[in-house]
C-alpha positions in Angstrom: 83.9 -1.9 9.3 84.4 1.1 8.0 84.6 -0.1 4.1 81.4 -1.8 4.3 79.2 1.6 5.5 80.8 3.2 2.7 79.7 1.0 0.2 76.3 0.7 1.8 76.5 5.2 1.7 76.8 4.7 -1.8 74.4 2.4 -2.7 72.3 4.6 -1.0 73.3 7.7 -3.2 71.8 5.8 -6.1 69.0 4.3 -4.9 67.2 6.4 -7.7 69.0 5.0 -10.3 68.4 1.2 -8.3 64.8 2.4 -8.3 64.6 3.0 -12.1 66.9 -0.1 -13.3 63.9 -2.3 -11.3 61.2 -0.9 -13.1 62.5 -1.0 -16.1 63.4 -4.7 -15.7 59.4 -5.0 -14.8 58.0 -2.8 -17.7 60.3 -4.8 -19.9 59.0 -8.1 -18.8 55.7 -7.2 -19.1 55.7 -4.6 -22.1 53.0 -5.4 -24.6 51.3 -8.3 -22.8 47.8 -7.1 -22.1 46.9 -9.0 -18.6 50.2 -7.2 -17.6 51.3 -7.6 -14.3 48.6 -10.1 -13.8 50.9 -12.6 -15.1 52.6 -12.2 -11.7 49.7 -14.3 -10.3 48.8 -16.3 -13.5 51.9 -17.7 -14.3 53.1 -19.7 -11.5 49.2 -20.9 -10.6 49.0 -22.4 -14.3 52.5 -23.8 -13.7 51.1 -25.5 -10.3 48.2 -26.8 -11.6 50.0 -28.5 -14.8 52.8 -29.8 -12.2 49.8 -30.8 -9.9 48.2 -32.7 -12.5 51.3 -34.5 -13.0 53.0 -35.4 -9.9 49.8 -35.4 -7.6 49.1 -39.2 -8.8 52.2 -39.8 -7.3 52.5 -38.6 -4.2 48.4 -37.8 -3.0 48.4 -40.4 -0.7 51.6 -39.3 1.1 51.2 -35.8 1.0 48.4 -33.9 2.2 47.2 -30.9 -0.1 49.8 -31.4 -2.5 48.7 -28.3 -4.7 50.0 -26.4 -1.5 52.6 -28.4 -0.9 53.7 -27.8 -4.4 53.6 -24.3 -4.7 55.3 -23.1 -0.9 58.3 -24.6 -2.9 57.8 -24.3 -6.4 57.8 -20.5 -6.1 60.9 -19.8 -3.7 63.0 -22.1 -6.3 61.6 -20.2 -9.6 62.3 -16.8 -7.4 66.6 -17.8 -6.9 66.3 -19.6 -10.5 65.2 -16.6 -12.2 66.9 -14.1 -10.5 70.4 -15.5 -10.6 69.9 -16.2 -14.2 69.2 -12.4 -15.2 71.9 -11.7 -12.6 74.3 -13.7 -14.2 74.3 -11.4 -17.1 73.5 -8.1 -15.9 77.3 -6.8 -15.8 78.3 -7.9 -19.9 74.9 -6.4 -20.6 75.3 -3.0 -19.2 78.8 -3.2 -20.6 78.3 0.2 -23.2 77.0 2.3 -19.7 80.1 1.1 -17.5 82.4 2.3 -20.2 80.6 5.8 -20.8 80.4 6.6 -17.4 80.8 5.4 -13.7 78.0 3.7 -12.1 78.7 1.6 -9.1 78.4 -1.8 -11.0 77.3 -3.9 -7.7 74.3 -2.1 -8.7 73.0 -3.9 -11.8 73.0 -7.0 -9.8 71.3 -5.4 -6.7 68.4 -4.5 -9.7 68.5 -7.9 -11.3 67.5 -9.8 -7.7 65.5 -6.9 -6.4 63.1 -6.7 -9.1 62.8 -10.6 -9.3 61.8 -10.3 -5.3 59.1 -7.3 -6.4 58.0 -10.1 -8.6 58.0 -12.7 -5.7 55.8 -10.8 -4.1 53.5 -10.1 -6.4 53.0 -13.9 -6.9 52.1 -13.9 -2.9 48.7 -13.0 -4.2 48.6 -16.3 -6.3 49.3 -18.0 -3.1 46.6 -16.9 -0.9 44.2 -18.0 -4.0 46.0 -21.5 -3.4 45.2 -21.7 0.1 41.5 -20.0 -0.1 40.4 -22.6 -3.2 42.5 -25.7 -1.3 40.8 -24.7 2.6 44.2 -24.8 4.1 43.2 -21.9 6.3 45.2 -18.9 7.9 47.5 -18.4 10.8 49.6 -15.9 12.7 52.4 -18.0 11.4 51.8 -16.3 7.8 52.4 -13.2 8.9 56.4 -14.5 9.3 56.9 -15.0 5.4 59.2 -11.9 5.3 62.0 -13.6 7.6 62.4 -16.4 4.9 62.0 -13.5 1.9 65.0 -11.0 3.5 67.2 -14.9 4.2 66.3 -15.8 0.3 67.1 -12.4 -0.9 70.4 -11.9 0.6 71.2 -15.4 -0.7 70.3 -14.7 -3.8 72.3 -11.2 -4.0 75.4 -12.8 -2.7 75.2 -15.6 -5.3 74.2 -12.9 -8.1 77.1 -11.2 -7.3 79.6 -13.9 -7.3 77.4 -15.2 -10.9 77.9 -12.1 -12.1 81.7 -11.6 -12.0 82.5 -15.1 -13.0 80.7 -14.7 -16.0 82.6 -11.8 -17.4 85.5 -13.4 -17.5 84.6 -17.3 -18.1 81.3 -17.1 -20.9 81.0 -20.9 -19.9 79.2 -20.1 -16.6 75.9 -19.3 -18.4 76.2 -23.4 -19.2 77.5 -24.6 -16.2 74.9 -22.8 -13.8 72.1 -23.9 -16.2 72.9 -27.7 -15.5 73.6 -26.8 -12.1 70.2 -25.1 -11.2 68.3 -28.2 -13.2 70.0 -30.7 -10.6 69.2 -28.2 -7.8 65.7 -28.3 -8.5 65.7 -31.9 -8.0 67.8 -32.0 -4.9 65.1 -30.0 -3.5 62.2 -31.3 -2.0 59.7 -28.9 -3.9 58.0 -32.0 -5.9 58.4 -35.1 -3.5 58.1 -35.5 0.3 61.7 -35.5 2.2 61.0 -39.0 3.6 60.8 -40.8 0.3 64.4 -40.2 -0.5 67.1 -42.9 1.0 69.0 -41.3 4.1 72.3 -40.4 2.6 70.7 -38.2 -0.1 68.4 -36.7 2.5 71.3 -36.4 5.3 72.9 -34.2 2.3 69.7 -32.1 1.5 69.1 -31.4 4.6 72.2 -30.0 5.7 74.1 -28.9 2.5 71.4 -27.4 0.1 70.4 -24.0 1.3 67.6 -23.8 -0.4 66.2 -26.5 1.7 66.5 -24.1 4.2 64.1 -21.5 3.0 61.8 -24.0 1.4 61.6 -25.9 4.7 60.7 -22.6 6.4 58.7 -21.1 3.9 56.1 -24.6 4.0 56.4 -24.6 7.8 54.8 -21.0 8.3 52.6 -21.5 5.3 51.7 -24.9 4.3 52.2 -26.3 8.0 51.0 -23.3 10.2 53.9 -23.5 12.7 56.9 -22.3 13.7 60.1 -23.0 12.0 62.2 -25.1 13.7 65.7 -23.2 15.3 68.3 -24.9 13.5 66.3 -24.3 10.2 66.6 -20.7 10.5 70.2 -20.7 11.9 71.1 -22.5 8.7 69.2 -20.1 6.6 70.9 -17.0 8.3 74.2 -18.3 8.4 73.9 -19.8 4.0 72.6 -16.3 3.2 75.2 -14.4 5.2 78.2 -16.7 3.9 77.3 -16.4 0.4 76.9 -12.9 0.4 80.3 -12.5 2.1 81.7 -14.4 -0.6 79.6 -12.7 -3.5 80.9 -9.2 -2.3 84.6 -10.4 -2.3 85.1 -11.8 -5.5 83.0 -9.3 -7.1 84.6 -6.0 -5.7 88.7 -7.8 -6.3 87.2 -8.3 -9.7 85.8 -5.8 -11.1 88.0 -3.0 -11.8 89.0 -5.5 -14.7 85.3 -5.8 -15.6 85.9 -3.2 -18.3 88.6 -5.4 -20.4 86.5 -8.4 -20.3 82.9 -7.0 -21.3 
């Protein structure tokens, strides 16, 4: 407990550096773009429109308001996918700085996951636009979205820490993770209804796919406008904490060897 408290205090001491790194990531992402941060709203909207056109004819009978159904899954999975991919190379990309001065190495992973979350929060504007134009309506349950985003943030942070340390020693992790996330996307009910799958595959997704826990909760409060089940919330919280524990343990155990490989 004391060790965890010390690490939290150390992170707080470097809060200005964390803020600088997050702002740097956001500025680099939209540098020299005419619309700037508006792309956080426009980009997911354009992707949603294209995918909706492709898949709506397949599921329009079984899924009411398919654009909103699609968007509530797509935006969460895209955040997980993009933030963890950038976190994967966070240590290698900052090797020169790590060699020159002492900086808590995990702060680079924090910055990537946090900047991705800022981008996700911006894209909530696109979600509101979709809800308005599709006539979905609003409910008090919509206000519970931070509960899901916090769980997802913690999960991605743990996964990012694990991937970042693994990628220092094994550069093949990048290619393996690309394949994993592609399969992961199709095993998460983003484009299709879960009920359309065979029972065995459905059981696997409902019990062993962490992204289903977060997409399911988010859809409940936004799409279905109801409270998520306690089982879904519990599964999401446990997955987030377990992934964070794995990420911290593997990162802390091996971080003293990073300088030999970056």
